[in-house]
N, C-alpha and C positions, 0 to 999 in steps of 0.2 A: 506494500500498499504506501503510495506518495502522501509528500503533503499537502497538495491540495484534497485529493482522497478521504487524508482522514482528517482536516479540519473544518472542511465544506461540505463533504460527502463525497459516492460517486458519483451522483449526478454532474457535479460541477467537472469534474475528472472525463466524465461520456462526453460532456460539453464540449470543453476545449482539445479533446481528440475528435470530435467530429469535426471541427471548426478547422478551416485552414487559416482564420484571420486569429487565431488565441496568440496574445501578444503580452507583452510586459510593458512596452512602448503606447504613449498613445497619441494619437492622430488627433486633430481636433474634432471630436466627437459630438454628432450635433444632439440636442435636448430631445427626446421623446415629444414633450408638450413645452411651451412657453416660447419655443422660436432662438435660446439662447443657446449657447455651451455648456457640457458637463464638466462640472470641475474635476481639473484628471486624479483627483482621490477615489473622486466615486465612479471611476470609469470601469467598466466589466472585464471580463477577460476577451468578449467580441466587441466592443465599443459601444454596449448596452449601460444605459444606467444601472447600478446597484452600488446600493450601499457601503457594503465591503470591497468594493473593486479595487480599492490599493490592498489590501489582504490578501485576495485573491489571486493577483497579479504576481504579491511577492513570492507565495506559497508555488507557485506556477514555474517564476525564475530559482527557486531550491531544486523543484523538480527537474529543470531541465539541466541543470551544473554537474556536472556528474562526479565531481570534489564533495559533493553534501547529500548525506546521504540520510532519509527521514530520521529524525531522531523526537520518538516516542514523548519526548519529556518534555518538547517543549514548543512551543502555541505561538502562532502570529495574530495580531490584532491591530485595530488602527483605532488611533484617534484623529480624526481630521486628515493631513499630509503626514501624519507622525506613523510610523509604523513602529507598534510594540510589541517587545518578543517579553513570553512570562515562561517560567520553568528553569530548565535545568540542561547543561553542555556539559560533556566532557571535557574541553579545555578549551581556552582559553584560546590560539587559535582556530580552531573549528568555530568560535563565537565570530572573534576577526574575518573568516572568510562569511560566514553567514551574513554579519554587518555591513559587509561589503559590495554582498547581492544585491542587498535589501536597498543600499543608499543607490543603486543602479538604476532601480527600478522607477519609467515617470512617475511622478507624483508625489512621492517618498522627498520631504524633508528632512528629515528628520528619522533616526533610529532610537529606540527608548530601549536599553538593557539593564536598568534598574531592579525589573523583578527579575532575570536570571541569574540565574547561581553555576558559578564554574565546581564541579563535582571532582 
């Protein structure tokens, strides 16, 4: 099981697999209502509005990086454009890699690791 599936359910992973547009970057996605654009932290894997869009795209980015295995003791959330990591990781080097990947996802302005313990 990968990050996206574990954190958001198999449906999200299946949607990402079926879509040729699943991505971690954000083009100017049109808003489905109101005529404006979707804030980058709310853009889902396929360009749709998604309240947890940034967190899902970060989880997807983790799945795409062969150096990051799914860590069942670490969770990804978001507060606005801040990626929030919670839980435990086995090493500081791995946490540094995870933070580096998360920072590269469009819409992420900060990565909060204050709730992560290195064991």
